[in-house]
N, C-alpha and C positions, 0 to 999 in steps of 0.2 A: 445961180439957179441950176446950172448943170450939176454942181456938187450935190445939191438937194435931190435931184432926180436920180443920180447915181446912188446916193445913200439910201434912198427909198427902195430902189431896185435891189440893192444888196440886202436890205432888211427883208424884203419879200422873198428873195431867193433863199436866204438863211432860214426863214420860217418854213418855206416849202420843203427844204431838205432836212431840217433838224427840229422843227417845231413839234409840239405834241399832237398837232393835227396835220403834220406834214406827210410827205410821200411815204416814208417808212411806216408810219402809223397806219396810213391808208392800206398799204400792201399787207401789213399784219392783220388788219381787220378783215380784209378780203380772204386771207388764208383761214382765219378763224371761222368766218361765215361758211366757207366751203366745207371745212371739217365738221361744223355743226349740221350742215345740210346732209352730209353723208351719215352722220350719227342718227339724225332724225329718220332718215330712210331705213337704216338698219333696224331701228326700234319699231318702226311701223311694220316692217316685215315680221319681226319677232312677235309683235302684238297680234298680227293676223294669224300666225301659226298657233298662238295660245288660244285665240278665239275659236279656231277650228278644233283644237283639242278639247276645249270646254264643250263645244256643241256635240262632239263625238261622245264624250263621257256622260253627257246628259240624255242622249237619245239613241246611241248606237249600241245594241246589246253585245256585238262582237268586241267593240273597243272596251266596254265595261268588263267583259269577261277576261280580255287580255291583261288588263291592269290588275284584276283580282288574282289572276294566276301568277303574274310576275312579281307583284309587290307583296301580296298577302300569302302566296303559296297555296292558294285554294285549289281544290280538285273537285271533279264531279263524283258523285257517290259510286259510280261503277268503274272508276279509274284506279290504277295502281301506280304508285310512285316508285321509280327505280332510280336510286342515286348512284352515280358512277364517280369514283374518286380518281383524281389524276395520279399518274405514276410518279 
């Protein structure tokens, strides 16, 4: 009977330490979960920034003007463009 209890204990200990659902797998799962939570947090922050940018570009004339000037190179009719080349 003692041998059976010891054998069962060894099997349980082996499964705990080396099984596919053992301690190393549990620790790996926790690390992965932590990494994914951090990634989700970063993506939520990026999403909030993008939503704010969208709102500004649909309703804020100054933001619309800034994008038109920077990306399209547009100017107002009474402005003069002076280009300075680097030395």
